[in-house]
C-alpha positions as CSV (number, residue, x, y, z in Angstrom):
1,M,96.2,89.0,111.6
2,S,94.8,87.6,114.3
3,W,91.2,88.2,116.0
4,R,91.5,86.1,119.3
5,S,88.0,86.5,120.6
6,C,86.8,88.4,117.5
7,G,83.7,86.9,115.3
8,R,83.9,85.0,112.1
9,S,82.3,87.8,110.4
10,A,85.6,90.2,111.6
11,A,87.9,87.7,110.6
12,A,87.0,87.6,107.4
13,L,86.8,90.8,106.7
14,V,90.2,91.9,107.8
15,C,91.6,88.5,106.3
16,A,90.3,89.9,102.9
17,L,93.4,92.3,102.9
18,S,96.0,89.3,102.9
19,I,93.6,87.9,99.7
20,V,93.1,90.9,98.0
21,P,96.1,92.9,97.0
22,A,97.2,93.0,93.9
23,H,97.6,89.5,93.0
24,A,98.9,88.4,89.9
25,A,99.0,85.0,91.3
26,G,95.3,85.5,91.2
27,G,92.1,86.0,92.7
28,A,91.2,84.4,96.0
29,H,94.5,82.7,96.4
30,V,96.1,84.1,99.6
31,V,99.9,83.9,98.6
32,D,100.8,86.3,96.2
33,D,103.8,86.4,93.6
34,A,106.4,89.1,92.7
35,S,104.6,90.0,89.1
36,V,102.2,92.6,88.0
37,E,99.7,93.0,85.6
38,D,101.0,93.4,81.7
39,P,101.6,97.0,81.1
40,G,99.1,98.9,79.5
41,S,96.6,96.2,81.0
42,C,93.8,95.9,83.4
43,H,91.9,92.8,85.3
44,V,88.9,92.6,87.3
45,E,89.1,89.6,90.1
46,N,85.6,88.5,91.4
47,W,85.2,85.7,93.8
48,L,82.7,83.8,96.1
49,S,83.9,82.0,99.5
50,Q,81.3,80.3,101.4
51,F,82.6,79.2,105.2
52,G,79.8,76.7,106.1
53,H,76.2,76.8,105.6
54,N,75.6,80.7,106.6
55,A,78.4,82.4,106.2
56,G,80.1,83.9,102.9
57,L,82.4,86.7,101.9
58,F,82.3,87.9,98.3
59,T,85.1,90.3,96.8
60,V,85.5,92.2,93.3
61,A,88.8,93.5,93.0
62,P,89.9,95.7,90.0
63,A,93.6,96.5,89.2
64,C,95.7,98.2,86.4
65,T,99.2,98.7,85.2
66,S,100.0,101.5,82.7
67,K,102.8,101.8,80.1
68,A,104.1,104.7,82.1
69,F,105.0,102.5,85.0
70,P,105.3,99.5,83.8
71,R,106.3,97.5,87.3
72,L,103.6,99.3,89.5
73,E,99.8,97.8,89.5
74,L,97.3,99.9,91.0
75,G,94.2,98.5,92.0
76,G,90.9,98.3,94.8
77,F,88.3,96.3,96.1
78,V,85.2,95.7,97.8
79,V,84.5,93.2,100.5
80,H,81.0,91.9,101.7
81,D,80.8,89.5,104.3
82,W,77.6,87.9,105.9
83,S,77.1,85.7,109.1
84,N,75.6,85.3,112.1
85,A,77.0,88.6,113.3
86,P,76.0,91.6,111.6
87,N,76.6,91.8,107.7
88,A,79.8,94.2,106.9
89,T,81.3,95.5,103.9
90,L,84.7,96.7,103.4
91,A,86.4,99.0,100.8
92,G,90.0,99.7,99.9
93,L,93.1,100.8,97.7
94,T,96.0,98.2,96.8
95,A,99.4,98.6,95.2
96,K,102.0,96.4,94.0
97,V,105.7,97.0,92.9
98,N,107.9,94.4,91.2
99,L,111.1,95.0,92.1
100,L,112.8,92.3,90.6
101,P,111.3,90.6,87.4
102,V,111.2,87.0,87.7
103,E,112.7,86.6,84.2
104,R,115.6,87.3,85.5
105,G,115.5,84.0,87.8
106,F,114.2,85.2,91.0
107,G,111.3,88.1,91.2
108,V,110.8,90.3,94.3
109,G,108.0,92.2,94.8
110,L,106.4,94.8,97.5
111,S,102.2,94.9,98.2
112,G,100.4,97.0,100.3
113,S,96.4,97.3,101.2
114,L,94.4,99.8,103.3
115,G,90.7,98.9,104.3
116,Y,88.0,101.2,104.9
117,S,84.9,99.9,106.8
118,F,81.5,101.5,105.6
119,D,79.4,100.0,108.8
120,R,82.1,101.5,110.9
121,S,83.0,105.0,109.0
122,R,87.1,104.1,109.8
123,I,90.1,102.4,108.2
124,E,89.8,99.3,109.4
125,A,93.0,97.5,108.2
126,A,96.0,97.5,106.3
127,S,98.7,95.0,105.3
128,L,102.4,95.4,103.9
129,I,103.8,92.1,102.1
130,V,106.9,91.0,100.1
131,P,106.1,88.6,97.8
132,L,109.0,86.4,96.5
133,S,108.8,84.2,93.0
134,L,111.1,81.4,91.9
135,P,110.3,79.9,88.9
136,V,111.3,76.1,89.2
137,S,110.6,75.1,85.4
138,E,108.9,76.5,82.5
139,K,105.2,74.7,84.1
140,I,106.4,75.3,87.9
141,N,106.4,78.2,89.8
142,F,106.9,78.6,93.5
143,N,105.9,81.7,95.7
144,I,107.1,83.2,99.3
145,D,105.1,85.7,101.0
146,A,106.1,87.4,104.2
147,G,105.0,90.6,105.8
148,W,102.9,92.8,108.5
149,Q,99.2,93.2,108.6
150,W,96.9,95.1,111.1
151,A,93.1,95.1,112.0
152,R,91.8,98.0,114.2
153,Q,89.7,95.2,115.9
154,G,91.6,94.7,118.9
155,N,94.2,96.9,117.4
156,T,96.4,93.4,116.4
157,H,99.6,93.4,114.5
158,D,100.7,90.1,112.9
159,I,103.2,88.8,111.1
160,F,101.9,86.9,107.9
161,V,104.2,84.2,106.3
162,G,103.0,82.0,103.1
163,A,104.2,79.4,100.4
164,Q,102.6,78.6,97.2
165,T,103.2,76.1,94.4
166,E,101.8,76.5,90.9
167,V,101.7,73.9,88.6
168,Q,100.7,74.3,84.5
169,A,99.0,70.7,84.3
170,A,97.8,71.3,80.9
171,R,97.5,73.8,78.4
172,D,94.2,75.1,79.7
173,I,94.7,73.8,83.5
174,G,96.7,75.3,86.5
175,L,96.8,73.6,89.9
176,M,97.6,75.6,92.9
177,A,98.7,74.3,96.5
178,E,99.5,76.7,99.2
179,I,100.0,76.9,103.2
180,F,100.2,80.2,105.2
181,T,100.0,81.3,109.2
182,R,99.9,84.2,111.3
183,T,101.2,85.3,114.3
184,I,97.9,83.8,116.5
185,N,95.3,81.5,115.5
186,K,95.4,78.2,113.2
187,P,97.7,77.7,110.3
188,G,95.6,77.1,107.0
189,G,95.7,76.2,103.8
190,Q,94.3,75.8,99.9
191,I,94.1,73.9,97.1
192,G,93.0,75.0,93.8
193,L,92.2,74.3,90.0
194,R,92.3,77.2,87.5
195,W,90.7,76.8,83.8
196,T,92.1,79.4,81.3
197,P,89.8,78.5,78.0
198,H,92.2,78.6,75.1
199,Q,94.6,80.6,77.5
200,G,92.9,83.4,76.9
201,K,91.4,86.4,79.1
202,V,89.5,84.8,81.3
203,D,90.0,82.4,84.3
204,V,87.7,79.9,86.3
205,D,89.1,79.1,89.7
206,L,87.5,76.4,92.1
207,I,89.4,76.3,95.7
208,G,89.0,74.4,98.7
209,G,90.3,75.5,101.8
210,R,91.0,75.2,105.5
211,Y,91.3,77.7,108.3
212,V,91.7,80.3,105.2
213,D,90.5,83.4,108.0
214,G,92.4,81.3,111.1
215,V,88.7,80.4,112.7
216,T,86.9,78.8,110.4
217,P,87.8,75.0,109.4
218,S,86.7,74.9,105.6
219,S,85.8,77.0,102.9
220,V,85.0,76.6,99.1
221,T,85.4,79.3,96.4
222,I,84.5,79.6,93.1
223,G,86.5,82.7,91.1
224,L,86.1,84.3,88.2
225,T,89.0,87.1,86.2
226,I,88.7,89.0,83.5
227,R,91.5,90.7,81.7
228,I,90.7,93.5,79.8
């Protein structure tokens, strides 16, 4: 996913597709894991990212896994971006299938997304990602992603690769660090802290990033995930 001379607004909207698709790893994490939501359960992920003083991105992304298809997670998203360029809104669908459960020692998934721009009245972006998960221990998990991303802006076809480490640092506290790169523009990374009170149905995230969209030097993200 690259934008060459495109503005940050267009970049951030298309970048949302690498963040949104069916993330069991959670919310604004760019690198996904291979797992899906628990069968018979749903979640709603919400996050707000600030890129400098006058640009940002707000995302709402619900998803569910049915008991009838326990390895398939279906969802959607709405992303609104604002910056010096005209504001823009993107909505779309996501799907992720768990091909190999992580409980077997190594998890494999396949996730995809399709984004529609209300402002341009057309399909604007798509992605297809293969997430791999390797549980190093009960408290440490390692994820690797590789896949394809397309943006109508410039008709760009990019290869995406990323790696992430998740650590359960305390009963209710998780830590995350990830790096990722696309075919063109700068590689990026994020570090984050996740608070899950009483290991319950709510996650609160605080994340700091560098070149998350490939063009903006720094970002701060606050996220809230509610599981139903």
